[in-house]
VMD Tcl script that draws the C-alpha trace (Angstrom):
set ca {
  {-65.11 15.39 30.31}
  {-61.62 13.47 30.51}
  {-58.08 15.54 30.03}
  {-56.49 14.40 27.35}
  {-53.65 16.96 27.41}
  {-51.02 14.95 28.70}
  {-51.16 12.28 26.00}
  {-50.24 15.06 23.42}
  {-47.46 15.71 25.40}
  {-46.40 12.34 25.38}
  {-46.58 11.79 21.31}
  {-45.31 15.31 20.84}
  {-42.33 14.01 22.66}
  {-41.88 11.06 21.06}
  {-42.35 12.20 17.69}
  {-38.97 14.95 18.48}
  {-37.18 11.90 20.13}
  {-38.46 9.91 16.93}
  {-37.04 12.97 14.26}
  {-33.58 13.34 16.15}
  {-33.14 9.56 15.36}
  {-33.83 9.56 12.14}
  {-31.92 13.09 11.59}
  {-28.79 11.08 13.64}
  {-29.43 7.85 10.80}
  {-29.58 9.96 8.15}
  {-26.00 12.20 9.08}
  {-24.20 8.32 10.13}
  {-25.25 7.16 6.63}
  {-24.05 10.48 4.85}
  {-20.70 10.37 6.68}
  {-20.37 7.19 5.46}
  {-21.29 7.36 2.22}
  {-18.38 10.13 1.79}
  {-15.96 7.96 3.39}
  {-16.95 5.61 0.64}
  {-17.03 8.41 -2.35}
  {-13.23 9.15 -0.86}
  {-11.98 5.90 -0.90}
  {-13.24 5.07 -4.43}
  {-12.03 8.48 -5.35}
  {-8.15 7.67 -4.05}
  {-8.72 4.43 -5.58}
  {-9.07 5.75 -9.20}
  {-6.67 8.54 -8.80}
  {-3.80 6.43 -8.29}
  {-5.01 4.00 -10.37}
  {-4.71 7.06 -13.14}
  {-0.99 7.44 -11.96}
  {0.24 4.22 -12.01}
  {-0.99 3.83 -15.65}
  {0.52 6.94 -16.54}
  {-2.99 8.54 -17.82}
  {-2.21 11.15 -15.71}
  {1.38 12.10 -16.19}
  {3.85 13.57 -13.91}
  {4.85 16.31 -16.32}
  {1.18 18.12 -16.00}
  {-0.45 20.29 -14.00}
  {-4.29 19.90 -13.02}
  {-6.93 21.21 -11.36}
  {-9.68 20.14 -8.52}
  {-12.02 20.55 -11.80}
  {-10.50 18.33 -14.27}
  {-9.84 15.88 -11.16}
  {-13.37 15.70 -10.31}
  {-13.72 14.93 -14.18}
  {-11.56 11.67 -14.09}
  {-13.40 10.55 -10.93}
  {-16.73 11.78 -11.38}
  {-17.18 12.94 -7.89}
  {-17.69 16.24 -5.51}
  {-15.89 18.41 -4.23}
  {-15.86 16.98 -0.48}
  {-14.58 13.38 -1.74}
  {-11.94 14.60 -4.00}
  {-10.42 17.03 -1.42}
  {-10.28 13.97 0.41}
  {-8.49 11.85 -1.88}
  {-6.02 14.52 -2.96}
  {-5.33 14.82 0.54}
  {-4.47 11.18 0.92}
  {-2.32 10.99 -2.30}
  {-0.44 14.22 -0.86}
  {0.47 12.13 2.38}
  {1.41 9.28 0.05}
  {3.91 11.58 -2.18}
  {1.85 10.83 -5.28}
  {0.55 14.62 -5.71}
  {2.39 18.13 -5.02}
  {0.42 21.05 -4.65}
  {1.22 23.45 -6.95}
  {0.23 27.52 -7.07}
  {-3.75 28.71 -8.16}
  {-4.99 25.68 -6.19}
  {-3.61 23.02 -9.70}
  {-1.66 19.79 -8.82}
  {1.09 18.01 -10.32}
  {1.75 14.29 -9.88}
  {5.09 14.10 -8.04}
  {8.23 12.91 -10.29}
  {9.91 9.61 -9.86}
  {12.24 10.18 -7.12}
  {15.24 7.64 -6.76}
  {15.95 8.69 -3.62}
  {11.97 8.58 -2.15}
  {11.92 5.05 -3.85}
  {15.05 3.67 -1.78}
  {13.91 5.02 1.69}
  {10.43 4.16 1.37}
  {11.98 0.36 -0.02}
  {14.58 0.47 3.16}
  {11.70 1.49 5.76}
  {9.35 -1.19 4.73}
  {12.24 -3.80 4.80}
  {12.46 -2.78 8.53}
  {9.23 -2.42 9.90}
  {7.92 -5.81 7.53}
  {10.76 -7.93 9.09}
  {9.80 -6.44 12.41}
  {6.51 -7.36 12.23}
  {7.24 -10.74 11.15}
  {9.49 -11.49 14.09}
  {6.71 -10.16 16.83}
  {3.84 -12.31 14.94}
  {5.06 -15.56 13.25}
  {5.77 -17.30 16.86}
  {1.99 -16.11 17.34}
  {0.84 -18.08 14.36}
  {-1.56 -20.15 13.54}
  {-3.19 -22.71 11.19}
  {-6.11 -20.20 10.19}
  {-3.36 -17.45 9.15}
  {-1.15 -20.34 7.17}
  {-4.01 -21.21 5.52}
  {-5.35 -17.28 4.60}
  {-1.55 -16.99 2.99}
  {-2.10 -20.33 0.97}
  {-5.34 -19.24 -0.42}
  {-4.10 -15.68 -1.28}
  {-1.03 -17.39 -2.69}
  {-3.05 -19.58 -5.01}
  {-4.65 -16.20 -6.04}
  {-1.95 -14.63 -7.26}
  {-0.88 -17.51 -8.90}
  {-4.00 -17.78 -10.92}
  {-4.43 -14.24 -11.57}
  {-3.98 -13.83 -16.00}
  {-2.55 -10.29 -15.10}
  {0.56 -10.89 -12.13}
  {1.48 -7.54 -10.90}
  {-1.14 -5.47 -12.40}
  {-4.47 -6.35 -11.79}
  {-6.34 -5.19 -8.46}
  {-6.99 -8.35 -7.83}
  {-3.46 -9.62 -7.85}
  {-2.81 -6.86 -5.47}
  {-5.19 -7.49 -3.37}
  {-4.48 -11.04 -3.03}
  {-0.62 -9.61 -2.87}
  {-1.57 -7.82 0.39}
  {-3.29 -10.59 1.81}
  {-0.37 -12.39 1.66}
  {1.70 -10.47 3.79}
  {-0.69 -8.93 6.24}
  {-1.21 -12.37 7.11}
  {2.24 -13.09 8.40}
  {2.19 -10.23 10.36}
  {-1.49 -9.99 11.33}
  {-0.55 -10.64 15.68}
  {1.99 -7.55 15.31}
  {0.64 -4.28 16.82}
  {-1.62 -2.16 15.42}
  {0.34 1.23 14.80}
  {2.85 -0.87 13.07}
  {0.54 -2.87 10.77}
  {-1.16 0.16 9.37}
  {2.28 1.59 8.70}
  {2.39 -1.75 6.54}
  {-0.87 -1.36 4.72}
  {0.45 2.09 3.72}
  {3.85 1.36 2.75}
  {2.34 -1.68 0.85}
  {-0.24 0.47 -0.88}
  {2.54 2.81 -2.22}
  {4.57 0.28 -3.41}
  {2.12 -1.36 -5.35}
  {2.42 1.66 -8.50}
  {6.13 0.27 -8.10}
  {5.08 -3.41 -9.02}
  {2.68 -2.14 -11.26}
  {5.69 -0.10 -13.56}
  {8.04 -2.81 -13.32}
  {4.76 -5.27 -14.77}
  {4.27 -3.10 -17.86}
  {7.65 -2.73 -18.22}
  {7.77 -6.11 -19.15}
  {9.39 -7.52 -15.80}
  {6.94 -9.81 -14.98}
  {6.44 -10.41 -11.02}
  {5.33 -14.01 -11.43}
  {8.77 -15.03 -12.54}
  {10.47 -13.84 -9.20}
  {8.13 -12.32 -6.76}
  {5.65 -14.98 -7.52}
  {8.85 -17.89 -6.49}
  {9.59 -15.39 -3.41}
  {5.90 -15.83 -1.88}
  {6.09 -19.87 -2.41}
  {8.85 -20.33 -0.98}
  {8.22 -17.63 2.21}
  {5.27 -19.68 2.67}
  {6.73 -22.83 2.76}
  {9.66 -21.46 4.89}
  {6.95 -20.46 7.20}
  {4.67 -23.57 7.23}
  {8.12 -25.50 8.11}
  {8.40 -22.86 10.92}
  {11.73 -21.50 9.69}
  {11.17 -18.05 10.83}
  {14.45 -16.78 10.37}
  {14.76 -17.97 6.97}
  {11.07 -16.40 5.96}
  {12.18 -13.03 7.15}
  {15.72 -13.22 5.93}
  {13.63 -14.37 2.31}
  {10.84 -11.30 2.82}
  {13.74 -8.79 3.46}
  {15.08 -9.89 -0.05}
  {11.73 -10.04 -1.65}
  {11.05 -6.85 -0.55}
  {13.93 -5.33 -1.72}
  {13.85 -6.89 -5.12}
  {11.29 -4.64 -6.57}
  {12.90 -1.48 -5.63}
  {16.35 -2.45 -6.45}
  {15.08 -3.82 -9.85}
  {12.99 -0.66 -10.40}
  {15.48 1.67 -9.86}
  {18.61 -0.22 -11.82}
  {16.00 0.42 -14.93}
  {15.14 3.57 -14.20}
  {18.00 5.39 -12.95}
  {21.14 2.66 -13.98}
  {23.42 4.96 -11.71}
  {21.75 5.30 -8.76}
  {22.93 3.42 -5.83}
  {20.11 2.10 -3.19}
  {21.71 2.30 -0.04}
  {19.26 2.69 2.49}
  {17.79 -0.81 0.80}
  {20.89 -2.59 0.72}
  {21.54 -1.14 4.51}
  {18.09 -2.58 5.70}
  {18.56 -5.65 3.94}
  {22.28 -6.04 5.39}
  {20.84 -5.34 9.11}
  {18.00 -8.14 8.78}
  {20.81 -10.50 7.86}
  {22.51 -9.28 10.74}
  {25.06 -6.92 10.20}
  {26.62 -8.86 7.18}
  {27.38 -7.51 3.78}
  {25.14 -6.28 1.84}
  {26.15 -9.45 -0.52}
  {25.63 -11.72 2.26}
  {22.01 -10.58 2.79}
  {21.17 -11.55 -0.91}
  {21.04 -8.42 -2.73}
  {23.72 -9.08 -4.87}
  {23.74 -9.61 -8.96}
  {22.26 -13.34 -8.35}
  {19.24 -11.88 -6.92}
  {19.00 -8.25 -7.71}
  {20.95 -5.99 -10.13}
  {24.26 -4.46 -9.00}
  {24.08 -0.57 -9.21}
  {27.34 1.67 -9.29}
  {27.28 4.87 -7.41}
  {25.68 7.59 -8.21}
  {28.06 10.72 -8.36}
  {25.59 13.68 -7.02}
  {24.17 14.68 -4.10}
  {20.56 14.97 -2.92}
  {18.73 17.24 -4.92}
}
mol new
graphics top color blue
foreach p $ca { graphics top sphere $p radius 0.5 }
foreach p [lrange $ca 0 end-1] q [lrange $ca 1 end] { graphics top cylinder $p $q radius 0.2 }
display resetview
């Protein structure tokens, strides 16, 4: 009689290997699903903060935030961590969270940093920019110009990101990652201006088209200077409308630095380009 026991061993081994592979696939899918749910919850909470649905003068529990997003504890925990890193949510006692108050010093510092990082990335990237990058920026520009809710809709902001990232796509990856994070944080300021009746299409839209024209003409230094003023305008206008006595020293210094160390007026942030604000008298809180 033939011995088939060796065949049973092979079948058992193949079955165990199949179960292991299947378990790995399920685990990988679950990780992907968790990451996607975290990103969705993060985006949803950011939109609620930007729109004022979650006001800065009120505390929220995790359960309440979960109701707003409709996600479980794991994705919510990840979304809260991202919002805390962005400075949008602060942790309080008894596992409650408060939407961060509008802080003019933080807005000024963040804008000054972004001006310096963005212009550095442009200096590294623009000499390597090809036709594909220029066309990508142009299509993003068209999407912004045809959007019915400039400065407000998610579609407009996605196009806005594509426009600026097309010109910095050849910069180092770490620098690009920091630019993306800074741009996402700045979305709320653009939305706030748009909702306050300051249409980005009137000023910011003109900036985008002019920046594209300068890059296409390979006038890189002019494009970099225009980008610095463009980024600064949003922060300076928002600060002027919100805290009229605040002087955005970091933003003005960054633009002046990009312009070559000249005066802030020469750098293009004076009255014709952005509101001038008197110096605030009190110190950092």
